[in-house]
C-alpha positions as a printed Julia matrix, in Angstrom:
114×3 Matrix{Float64}:
  -0.05   0.15   -0.03
   2.91   2.34    0.7
   4.28   1.74   -2.77
   0.81   2.8    -4.35
   0.76   5.98   -2.27
   4.53   6.92   -3.31
   3.52   6.13   -6.81
   0.56   8.32   -6.93
   2.48  11.32   -5.09
   5.41  11.0    -7.67
   2.66  11.04  -10.51
   1.02  13.97   -9.01
   4.27  15.89   -8.74
   5.22  15.16  -12.41
   1.65  15.95  -13.79
   1.77  19.49  -11.78
   5.06  20.03  -13.14
   4.15  19.47  -16.71
   1.06  21.54  -16.31
   3.16  24.44  -14.89
   5.59  24.41  -18.1
   2.68  24.56  -20.36
   1.06  27.41  -18.25
   4.39  29.4   -18.79
   4.42  28.83  -22.55
   0.7   29.84  -22.88
   1.44  33.15  -21.22
   4.58  33.66  -23.25
   2.67  32.93  -26.57
  -0.56  34.74  -25.64
   1.64  37.89  -24.6
   2.96  38.42  -27.98
  -0.45  40.03  -29.07
  -0.93  41.97  -25.95
   0.61  45.1   -24.48
   0.76  44.32  -20.81
   3.39  43.42  -18.32
   3.8   39.77  -17.67
   2.5   40.22  -13.99
  -0.75  41.66  -15.36
  -1.55  38.57  -17.69
  -4.09  35.9   -16.7
  -5.02  32.8   -18.52
  -7.73  30.25  -18.2
  -8.59  26.96  -19.99
 -11.31  27.81  -22.47
 -12.15  24.48  -24.13
 -10.46  21.11  -24.89
 -10.76  18.59  -27.71
  -9.12  15.22  -28.06
  -6.22  16.91  -29.87
  -6.12  20.76  -28.68
  -6.44  22.59  -25.59
  -7.48  26.17  -26.07
  -6.58  28.86  -23.47
  -7.52  32.54  -23.21
  -4.81  34.94  -22.18
  -5.81  38.4   -21.46
  -5.4   41.76  -19.63
  -6.9   45.25  -19.8
 -10.13  43.93  -21.34
  -7.97  42.37  -24.26
  -7.43  38.77  -25.04
  -5.76  36.33  -27.3
  -6.55  32.65  -27.87
  -3.65  30.15  -27.54
  -3.74  26.55  -28.83
  -1.88  23.83  -27.28
  -1.17  20.14  -28.47
   1.35  17.53  -28.3
   3.51  19.56  -30.8
   3.58  22.76  -28.55
   1.72  25.94  -28.12
   0.92  28.64  -30.86
  -1.48  31.47  -31.42
  -4.98  30.43  -32.55
  -5.78  31.29  -36.3
  -8.24  34.13  -36.64
 -11.51  33.1   -38.27
 -11.47  33.71  -41.9
 -14.12  36.35  -43.13
 -17.18  35.43  -45.17
 -17.03  37.15  -48.59
 -20.12  37.87  -50.62
 -22.01  34.73  -51.52
 -18.8   32.52  -51.27
 -18.96  29.78  -48.76
 -17.68  30.67  -45.16
 -15.18  28.75  -43.3
 -16.08  26.24  -40.62
 -14.24  25.37  -37.46
 -12.88  21.84  -37.25
 -14.26  20.67  -33.83
 -11.19  18.35  -33.24
  -8.3   20.48  -34.28
  -9.89  23.85  -33.98
  -8.51  25.12  -37.43
 -10.59  26.78  -39.87
 -11.36  25.03  -43.2
 -13.94  25.09  -45.87
 -16.98  22.84  -45.39
 -16.12  19.2   -46.37
 -18.44  19.07  -49.35
 -17.01  22.19  -50.85
 -13.34  21.42  -49.93
 -13.63  18.2   -52.11
 -14.88  19.92  -55.16
 -12.47  21.54  -57.66
 -12.4   25.27  -57.07
 -13.27  26.33  -60.6
 -14.29  29.99  -61.28
 -17.9   30.06  -62.11
 -19.0   31.79  -65.43
 -21.1   34.62  -64.85
């Protein structure tokens, strides 16, 4: 029973250390777009998917989104705008990346005759 308790404590310490490292990276990446001192930054886990964790980093009523995965952390992509009657981009629910709807992405993108 003592070995199980020691293993649990060791696992808890290691998991906490990894989370602290990611938190520091999130603040560093999120601060690139914000004009605040590091001590003023706040972050929170916004949502998770099987592949991505999305954090919000903010200060002074501004925020930046940061995506973290097994490959590291980077600023989240900005949503692509909808233009005229062209199809709008959709957010992939697993990777949180913006893409054309699946049925339109598979079609050849040929200009239409008007």
